[in-house]
N, C-alpha and C positions, 0 to 999 in steps of 0.2 A: 709226486705222482706224475711228473713229466718225464718223458723218455729222454735218454741221453743221446746227444749227437756224438760223432766220432771223437770230437775234441773234449768230451766230458761235460759239455754244457747242455742246456735244455732249450727248446725253441722259445719258451715263454719266460723262463727265469734264468737266463744265461749267467748273469753276474751274481745273482743272489745265491745260486747253488755252487758256483765255482770254488769259494773258499772251503766249504765243508768237503767237497769232492776232492779237493787238493790234499786234504788231510788223509784221505783214504785211498782214492783211485791212484819203452822200449822197442823192435823189429821182429816180425813173425818167424818162428823156427818150427821145424817139424819134430824136434826131439828136446828133451830137457836141457836147459841152458843154465850154466852157473854164472851168476852175476857177481863178480868179485867185489864191486863197489857196495852192493847191498847184502852180500853174503846170503843169497837166496838162490835155490834151484827152482826154475820155473818149468813146469810140465804143462804145455798148452793143450787145449781141446781134448781133454780126457772125456771119453764117451761114457755117460752114465745110463743111457737108455736110447730107445728109438721110438719114433712116432711118425706115422704116415710115410715111412721110408726114409725119414731124416734122422740125423743123430742129435741127441740132446747132450750138451757138453758143459764142462767146467774147466777152469784153469787152476792148477795147484801151485802154491807158493810155499816151499819148504825151507825153513832156515837151515843154514849149514852148521851153526854152532848153537849151543845152549838150547837144543830142542827139548821142549817140555812134554811132548807126547799128547798134547791136546789139540783138537781141531776146531777151527772157527769157520763157518760158512758165511759168505757174503752173498746176499740176494741181489743179483744184478737186475734191478727192476725199477722203472719209473713209469707211472701210468699203466702198470702191468705190461710194459713193453721192455723187452730184454735186448740190450744192444751189445754187439760184439766189438771189442777193441783189442789190438795186439797187447798181450799181457805185459810186455816190456814197457808199455806206455801207462799201465795201470798199477804196476807193482808198488809205486810210492804210496798209493792209498793204504796199503797194508803193512807198511814199514813199522808203525807203532806196535802192531801185533807180532810180526815176525821177529822184531827186535827182542820181544819178550819170550820167544821160543815157540809161538803158535804156528801150526801149519794152517794156511788159509786156502779155502776153496772158493773161488768166484763162480757162482752157479748161475747159469742162464736157463730160462724157461721159454716155453712157447709163447709168443708175443700177441698181444691185442693189436689189431682187431681180428686176426685169424683165429686166435684161441681165446677162450673165456678165462675169467678169473678162476673159476673152478678147475679148469685144466692147468692153469699156472700153479695152483696149489698142489694138484696131483703131481706135477713135474718135480717141484721142490721136495715133496715127500719122497719121491723116488731117489732123488739125489742123496738124501740122508741115509736111506736104506742101502744104496750102493756104496757109500763111503763106509758105513758100518760093516758091511759084509767084506769089505776090502781093507780093513784096518791094518792087517799085517803088511799088505803092500805099501800102504801110506805111512806105516809106523806111527799110528795114532791109537789112542785108547777109545774103545767103543762106548765107554761110560763117561767120556769127557768131550762132548761135542756141543759147541755153542753156535749161535746164529745171530746175524744182525743185518739190518738193512735200513734204507731211508725211504720214507713215504710209502709207495706201494711195496717196496722191499721190506719196510718195517711191518706192513700188514702181513706179508707172507711169513716173516719171522714170527709174528705173534700167532699165526695159525699153526706153525710148527710147535710153538710153546704151549698152546692151549688145546689143540684138537688132534693130537697125534695118536698113534696106536702101537701095539706090540707086534704087529705084523699080520698079514692075511694068511692064516694057517692053511687054508685049502687051495692056495694059489699054486699053479704049476711052475711059476717063475720063482726061483730061489731068492731072488732079490726082494720080491714082494712079501716073502715070508719073514723078513727081518724088520725089526722095529724102526719106526721113523721118529721116535722121541728124541728130543734134544735136552741138554742139561743146563743151558743158560741162554737167555735171550736179551738182546739190546735192540730197541725199536726207536728210531728217529722219526719224529713228526708223522706218526703212523695212523692211518684210518683204522678204527677199531669196530665201527658199526656201519656196515655197508647199507643197511636198511634205510638210513637217513640220507644216503647218497643216491639211492635208486631213482629211476625216472618217475615213479609214482609217489615218491615221498612228499608229504605236504609242504615241508619247508626246505626242499632241495635247493642248494646253491646253484645259481645259473652257470657257474664255471664248470660244473660237472657235465654239462652238455657237450663239452669239448673232448670228453674221454669215452671212446667207444666201449671200453671195458665196463663202464657204468651204465650201459644201455640195458639194464636189467630191472625187474620189478622187485618189490620188497620181499616177496615170498622167495624168489630165487636168491636174493641177497643174504637171507638169514643163515644158511648153512656155512657161508664163508665170512661170517662176522665173528671175529675172535671173542668179542664180549659175551656172546651167548654160550661160549664153550668153557668159560672159566670154572675150574674145579680145583679142589685142594691139592691135586697131584701135578699141577702145572709147574713148568720150569721157572726158576728164579728169573725175574724180569726187571730190566731197567728201561724206563721210558724217558725219552728226551724230547721236549716240545717247546715251541716258541709261543709265547703269550700273545703275539700279534699275528699269528698265522691265520690268514684269511682264506686259505684253500682247504686245509684240514684243521679246523678250529681246535684249540687246546682242550676243549671239552671231550674230544675223543680220548685223549690220554687221561684226563681226570676221571672220566667215567669208568674206564677199565681199571685204573688204579684203585678206585673205590671197590670194584668187584673183586680185585685181588685181595684187598684188605679183608673184605667180608669172608672170603674163602680161606683166609690164613695162608695165602701164597706169599712167599718172600718177594718183595717188589719195592721199587723206589721210583718216584717221578721227580725229575729235575726240570724245572721251568726256567726258560731264558726270557727274561722280562722284555727285552727289546728286539727279540728275534721273531722272524716270520717263518715262512716255509723254507728253511735253510739257514744255516748259521755261518757267521764270518768272524774273522779276527779272534778276539779273546774267547768269544762264545764257542767257536769251533775248536779251539785248543782245549777248553775246559770239557767240552763234550767228548772229545777224543780220549782225554785222560780218564774221564768217568767210565767210558766204554771199556778201555783196556783194563782198568782196575776191577771192573765187574767180572770180566772173564778171568783175570788172575785169581780173584777171590773164589769164584765158583768152579773153575776148571783146573786149578793147579794146587789147591789146598784141601 
């Protein structure tokens, strides 16, 4: 839930986040660039929408060989703050996915405190619609779209997995008329119930006062709490959580996993016994393998 600095660290959890970010997270260019070392074509700053006169953008990482036709969106979000970095500096984050043939989209949203969590959710919904309506351009299958993220990014991923729609049929915008549903979700250390994080929550953790995005009441928090949207048609979901997480307690993942089970949604929770809000070493490697395997299983077979 902490925002990333330009070097990929966070203000409060620099070292703890670095190993896991290194598993996932090069020089800015204005056109697609072929990286011979990584066998990836990078298309930076693709505009998927506009808001208040500004562009909303994502970076696209397309493998050169063994392309499998599936798309995976990464939610660039920490504390519901979306930070820009040159894509050449972040492409190694996605190598485990591009090596398997996935086309990866690093999606940025309007950041806190300027924009609310609800607005961030709306932004990433549009990103899915935009990619789906442009699947011919990106050479991906509209029925094989996955999403993943960490912390706030995991929350946004879960919102796409549990609370999406088939399109706004009466919209004048053709993008809005397209579905924002996804076909697989992986959520790392994700908040699943914003009501218990809201400013008027009885047992709110003091740490949440540091996050402007959580300056909401319990009523406003409910529509953007993934746990309240769980239904049998939700996307297959993998949850990755640290048992010692003192920022987003593991109960968030356990509770939504129980809800998924009750609704007969295909899901799995992997708990890392010694991890907190971020994984390192062997935990990071195992989490990455589980994430890639989940997408391979649900998007390529």
